[in-house]
C-alpha positions in Angstrom: -26.5 32.3 -103.0 -27.9 30.7 -100.1 -31.0 33.0 -100.3 -31.5 32.3 -104.0 -31.7 28.5 -103.1 -34.0 28.8 -100.3 -36.6 30.6 -102.6 -36.0 27.6 -105.2 -36.8 25.4 -102.5 -39.4 26.9 -101.3 -41.1 27.6 -104.8 -40.8 23.8 -105.4 -42.6 23.1 -102.1 -45.3 25.4 -102.9 -45.6 23.5 -106.8 -45.5 20.3 -105.0 -48.4 21.6 -102.4 -50.4 22.8 -105.6 -50.0 19.1 -107.4 -51.1 17.1 -104.3 -53.8 19.7 -102.7 -52.4 19.4 -99.8 -48.8 20.0 -97.7 -46.6 17.0 -99.1 -44.9 14.7 -96.7 -41.3 14.1 -97.3 -42.2 10.7 -99.1 -44.6 12.3 -101.2 -41.9 15.2 -102.3 -39.5 12.0 -103.2 -42.4 10.5 -105.4 -43.2 13.6 -107.1 -39.3 14.3 -107.7 -38.8 10.4 -109.1 -41.8 11.4 -111.6 -40.0 14.5 -112.6 -43.0 16.8 -111.2 -40.5 19.0 -108.7 -36.5 19.7 -109.0 -35.9 18.6 -105.5 -36.4 15.6 -103.4 -36.7 16.1 -99.7 -33.3 15.4 -98.7 -32.0 18.6 -100.6 -33.8 21.0 -98.3 -31.3 19.8 -95.3 -28.6 22.2 -96.9 -31.1 25.1 -95.8 -33.4 23.8 -93.3 -33.1 21.8 -90.1 -35.9 19.8 -90.5 -38.6 19.0 -93.1 -41.2 20.7 -90.9 -39.0 24.0 -90.8 -39.0 24.0 -94.8 -43.0 23.5 -94.7 -43.5 26.5 -92.1 -40.9 28.4 -94.4 -43.0 28.0 -97.3 -46.1 29.2 -95.4 -47.8 25.7 -95.3 -49.3 23.7 -92.4 -47.1 21.1 -91.2 -48.6 17.6 -91.4 -49.0 15.7 -88.3 -47.4 12.1 -88.3 -49.9 9.7 -89.5 -50.8 7.3 -86.7 -53.8 6.0 -88.6 -52.7 2.5 -89.0 -54.3 1.6 -85.3 -57.7 2.4 -86.6 -57.7 -0.2 -89.2 -57.5 -4.0 -89.1 -54.9 -6.0 -91.1 -58.0 -7.3 -93.3 -59.4 -3.7 -93.9 -56.1 -2.6 -95.1 -55.6 -5.6 -97.5 -59.5 -5.4 -98.4 -58.8 -1.5 -99.5 -56.0 -2.3 -101.4 -57.8 -5.0 -103.3 -60.6 -2.8 -104.1 -58.3 -0.1 -105.3 -56.7 -2.7 -107.8 -60.0 -3.8 -108.9 -61.0 -0.7 -109.6 -58.0 1.0 -111.1 -56.5 -2.1 -112.8 -52.9 -1.3 -111.2 -51.2 -1.3 -108.1 -51.3 2.0 -106.4 -48.2 4.2 -106.3 -46.8 6.4 -103.4 -48.8 9.2 -104.4 -51.7 7.3 -105.0 -51.7 6.0 -101.7 -51.4 9.2 -100.1 -53.7 10.9 -102.5 -56.7 8.8 -102.4 -59.4 9.1 -99.8 -60.6 5.4 -100.5 -57.2 4.2 -99.6 -55.2 4.5 -96.3 -51.8 6.1 -96.4 -48.5 4.6 -97.8 -47.1 5.1 -94.3 -50.2 3.1 -92.9 -49.1 0.2 -94.8 -45.7 0.3 -94.3 -45.9 0.9 -90.4 -48.3 -2.1 -90.0 -46.7 -4.8 -92.6 -43.2 -3.5 -92.5 -42.9 -2.9 -96.4 -45.3 -2.0 -99.0 -43.9 -5.3 -101.2 -45.3 -7.5 -98.0 -48.4 -5.6 -98.1 -49.1 -6.6 -101.4 -47.9 -10.1 -101.3 -50.5 -10.5 -98.3 -53.4 -9.0 -100.7 -52.5 -11.6 -103.0 -50.5 -9.6 -105.7 -47.0 -10.2 -106.9 -45.5 -6.5 -107.1 -42.5 -7.6 -109.4 -45.0 -9.2 -112.0 -48.0 -6.7 -111.5 -45.9 -3.5 -111.3 -45.9 -3.2 -115.2 -48.9 -5.1 -115.6 -50.7 -2.1 -117.8 -48.4 -2.5 -120.9 -50.6 -3.5 -124.1 -48.8 -6.4 -124.7 -49.4 -8.1 -121.4 -53.0 -7.1 -121.3 -53.6 -8.5 -124.6 -52.2 -11.9 -123.8 -54.3 -11.6 -120.6 -57.5 -11.0 -122.8 -56.7 -13.8 -125.2 -55.8 -16.2 -122.2 -59.3 -15.2 -120.4 -61.2 -15.8 -123.7 -59.5 -19.1 -124.3 -60.6 -20.2 -120.8 -64.0 -18.9 -121.0 -64.6 -20.6 -124.4 -65.9 -17.0 -125.6 -65.3 -13.4 -126.1 -64.8 -12.2 -122.6 -67.4 -9.1 -121.7 -67.1 -6.4 -119.0 -68.6 -8.7 -116.2 -65.7 -11.2 -116.8 -62.9 -8.6 -116.1 -61.3 -7.8 -112.6 -59.9 -9.7 -109.9 -62.2 -12.5 -109.9 -60.5 -13.7 -113.2 -57.3 -11.8 -112.3 -57.4 -9.3 -115.0 -57.5 -5.3 -115.1 -60.9 -3.9 -114.9 -63.0 -2.4 -118.3 -61.7 1.0 -117.1 -58.2 0.0 -117.4 -58.4 -1.3 -121.0 -60.3 1.8 -122.2 -57.5 4.0 -120.6 -55.1 1.9 -122.4 -56.4 1.4 -125.9 -58.9 4.1 -126.2 -61.7 1.7 -126.0 -63.2 -1.5 -125.1 -63.6 -2.2 -128.8 -60.2 -1.3 -129.7 -58.8 -3.6 -126.8 -60.9 -6.8 -128.2 -59.7 -5.8 -131.8 -55.9 -5.7 -130.4 -56.6 -9.1 -129.0 -58.1 -10.6 -132.3 -61.6 -11.0 -130.4 -63.6 -9.0 -132.7 -67.2 -10.7 -133.0 -67.8 -11.9 -136.7 -71.0 -9.8 -138.0 -74.2 -11.9 -138.3 -75.0 -12.5 -142.0 -78.1 -10.4 -142.5 -80.5 -10.6 -145.5 -80.9 -7.5 -147.2 -84.4 -6.4 -146.6 -86.6 -5.1 -149.2 -87.7 -1.6 -149.4 -91.0 -0.9 -148.7 -92.9 -0.8 -151.8 -90.6 -3.5 -153.4 -92.0 -6.6 -154.5 -90.7 -9.7 -156.2 -92.0 -10.3 -160.1 -92.1 -14.3 -159.4 -94.2 -13.9 -156.1 -96.5 -11.2 -158.2 -96.9 -13.9 -161.1 -97.6 -16.9 -159.1 -100.6 -14.8 -157.0 -102.4 -13.9 -160.2 -102.0 -17.5 -161.7 -103.3 -18.7 -158.3 -106.1 -16.1 -158.5 -106.9 -17.1 -162.1 -107.5 -20.9 -160.9 -109.7 -19.6 -158.1 -112.3 -17.3 -160.1 -111.7 -19.3 -163.3 -110.4 -16.8 -165.6 -107.8 -14.1 -165.9 -108.7 -11.5 -163.1 -109.3 -7.9 -164.4 -107.7 -4.9 -163.2 -110.7 -4.5 -161.0 -110.7 -8.0 -159.8 -107.3 -7.5 -158.4 -106.7 -7.3 -154.6 -106.8 -8.9 -151.3 -110.2 -10.2 -152.2 -108.6 -12.8 -154.8 -105.1 -13.0 -153.1 -103.4 -10.5 -155.6 -101.9 -7.2 -155.4 -103.5 -4.2 -156.6 -103.5 -3.1 -160.4 -101.0 -0.4 -159.4 -98.4 -2.7 -158.1 -98.3 -4.6 -161.3 -97.6 -1.7 -163.3 -95.1 -0.2 -161.1 -93.2 -3.8 -161.0 -93.3 -4.8 -164.8 -93.4 -1.4 -166.2 -97.1 -1.5 -167.6 -100.2 -3.6 -167.4 -99.4 -4.8 -171.1 -96.0 -6.1 -170.0 -97.5 -8.1 -167.3 -100.0 -9.7 -169.8 -97.7 -10.7 -172.3 -95.6 -12.7 -169.6 -98.6 -14.1 -168.3 -99.4 -15.4 -171.7 -96.0 -16.9 -172.5 -96.4 -19.1 -168.9 -100.0 -20.1 -169.5 
C-alpha cells in the first residue's frame, strides 16, 4: 500500500515537472494542485518522504536550490518588473507565472523582500482585491466604455495599458476573440461613412450627355454630326450615345423634344 502511494506521489511530481519545464518547488506544487493540474499538494509528500527535497530526488529530479535572488534586485527593479508584466499581460501574475516567467523575478523573491505578495502589489500601485478578477468581460467592457467617455472618442490600441489604467490590447483580444469584438461588446462601433456609389467604368449620366451635346450645338452653330462628336467639341464619342440611349435615333428624338 505504501509502495503504491509512493509511486503515485512520484508520478504526480514528474507530471508537475513536465508542466513547468523544471523541478517544481513546494509552492509551485501547491499552485498546480490548486488549479487541478496535479493530484497532490506538497504537504501530501510528508507521509512518505521526510522532506520535499527527498521526494524530488526520489523522482530522479534535480533539487532546486533555495532562491536568494532577492538580494540582486533593488525594490524599484522588482516593482518595475511587476508593472511591466501587468502592462504586457493585462492582469496580476499568479504564483506559477511568477516562477515560470523569465522576465519576472520569482514569487519567493517578492515574498522575502516585501513580506507578502499583496504588499508588493500595493507598492506597485495595484489593489489585489480589485484587480484579481479584472479580466471578466463585464469589467473590461465598463473600463473600455469609461475610457471612451474620458477621451471623447473610441479608444485605439495606443490608449490602452497602464497609463490609462486598462488592460492591454492583447488582453482584450484574448477575452473577446478580437479587438473589433471588444469594441462591439462595449457599443463602440464606428458608424460607416456614407460613401456615394461609384459609377462603373463606362457608365454615363443621360442628362450630362444631353447637356454636353446641346452645348456643342451652341458652340458650332448646328447639331453635331456623328463625325463631329468627341473631345474636340466637348462631347463623348458616337458609340457612347448609342450605348446609353439605345440608338442614335432615340437620342435624336430626345434632342428634338428639348430643342
